[in-house]
C-alpha positions, 0 to 999 in steps of 0.5 A: 488140447486146443479149442478155437485155436486157444489153449485151455489154460489161457484165461479169458479166451472164452470171453475173447471167443464170445466177443469175436462171435458177437462181432462176426454175427453183427457184421453178418447182419449189418452187411446182409444187403450188398451194394448190388441189392441196395441199387436194385432196391433203389432202382427208381433213383438216379445213379448219383442218388443211389451212390449218395444213399449207399454212402449214407447207408454205409456210414449208418451201418458202420456207426451202428456196428461200432455202437452195438459193439461198444454197448456189448462190451459195456454190458459184458463189463457191467455183468462181469462176463469175463470173470464168470467165463473164467470160472466156467473155464476153470471148472471145465478144466478141473473136470477134464483133469478129474479121472473120476469125472466121466464124459461117457456117463450113460444116462440110461445106466443112471436111470436104471440104477436109480430105478433099482434103488427106488424099487429096493427102497419101496420093498423095504418100506412095504416090509416095514409097513407090513410088520407094523400092521402085524404088530398093530393086529397083535396089540389089538388082540391083546387089548381085546383079550384084556378087556374080556378078562377085565369083564370076566373079573368084574363079572366074577366080583359081582357074583362073589358079592351077590353070593356074600349078600345072599349068604349074609341075608340068609343068616341074618334071618336065622340067628344061627351060624352055619355049621362048619 
């Protein structure tokens, strides 16, 4: 497989392509003004002055071009663009060799699968929540039942105590014990 006239496995070809693209773009920007256009812009000057200005313009463009290229190369070296692009190149190559990696992954299929999984998860959580709410209702019912039973037991105990007090008070006034 070839890209931009280079083999995929050749280290540094991405950096080379980046530099070529930068130089091409720079050349296009700096040479956007043709000699004819330049003479039209400075038409009020004499032919000799136009020639002199054009040579000066050409020298400035050439120096600017070289300075920008040198600065670009220095920035690429300082920020280690080459090794980074080599790493990217290696990752791209590994993915292209990986049979499980598919460039044809359908985003909509992934979105549908994710939506289905999330809906299923929501249903499970809703079911758990309903079960927990039902258990809470059952526990509250048990607690209410136990409270009522406790109140009944304490009410029964109070009645038994009143009955004992009443019986003992009755017999205290009468020195007789009840017949058995």
